C-alpha positions in Angstrom: 12.7 14.0 24.1 10.6 14.7 21.0 12.9 12.6 18.7 12.5 9.5 20.9 8.5 9.9 20.5 9.2 10.6 16.8 11.4 7.5 16.4 8.7 5.4 18.1 6.0 6.9 15.8 7.8 6.3 12.6 8.9 2.9 13.9 5.3 1.7 14.7 4.2 3.1 11.2 6.6 1.4 9.2 6.5 -1.8 11.3 2.7 -1.8 10.9 2.9 -1.5 7.2 5.8 -4.1 6.9 4.0 -6.7 9.0 0.7 -6.2 7.0 2.6 -6.6 3.6 4.4 -9.8 4.9 1.2 -11.1 6.6 2.9 -11.4 10.0 1.2 -11.1 13.5 3.2 -9.7 16.2 3.0 -7.8 19.4 3.1 -4.0 19.4 6.4 -4.0 21.3 8.0 -6.2 18.2 6.3 -4.1 15.7 7.9 -1.0 17.1 11.3 -2.8 17.3 10.7 -4.1 13.8 10.3 -0.5 12.5 13.3 0.9 14.3 15.4 -1.6 12.7 13.9 -1.2 9.4 14.6 2.8 9.9 18.3 2.1 10.7 18.7 -0.2 7.8 16.8 2.2 5.4 18.5 5.2 6.7 21.9 3.8 6.1 21.1 2.9 2.6 19.5 6.2 2.0 22.6 8.2 3.3 24.9 6.2 1.1 23.4 7.5 -2.1 22.1 11.0 -1.0 22.5 13.4 2.0 19.4 15.3 3.2 19.5 19.1 2.4 18.7 20.1 5.9 20.7 17.5 7.9 17.7 16.8 10.2 15.6 14.3 8.5 15.5 12.6 4.9 12.3 13.1 3.0 12.2 9.5 2.1 12.6 8.3 5.6 9.2 6.6 6.1 9.3 4.7 2.8 13.0 3.4 3.3 12.2 2.4 6.8 9.0 0.6 5.6 11.4 -1.0 2.7 14.1 -2.0 5.5 11.4 -3.5 7.8 10.2 -5.4 5.0 13.7 -6.8 4.3 14.1 -7.6 7.8 11.1 -9.7 8.0 12.0 -11.3 4.8 15.3 -12.2 6.1 13.8 -13.7 9.2 11.4 -15.7 7.3 14.2 -17.3 5.1 16.2 -17.9 8.3 13.1 -19.4 10.0 13.3 -16.8 12.7 9.9 -16.3 14.5 8.6 -13.1 16.4 6.2 -13.6 19.4 2.7 -13.7 17.9 -0.5 -12.3 19.0 -3.4 -14.7 19.1 -5.7 -13.4 16.8 -8.8 -14.7 18.6 
């Protein structure tokens, strides 16, 4: 159960950072989904090059999750895929 909460928390943090860098307004649900997709992408790339020492988590997890989320937003921007936006006013 704690792992699910941890995944949501890391997804939220990396999604918020990625959408701030890319200047995108989206709902909290899509922010978490973006962060989780970025975590899967970043975790896959990280595990290809180096394995974690304790087999539970990788120390660069949050960094590569954020980079993966930024990459997903960049690809969506280039393909003209839009997320549901939040009205800022």
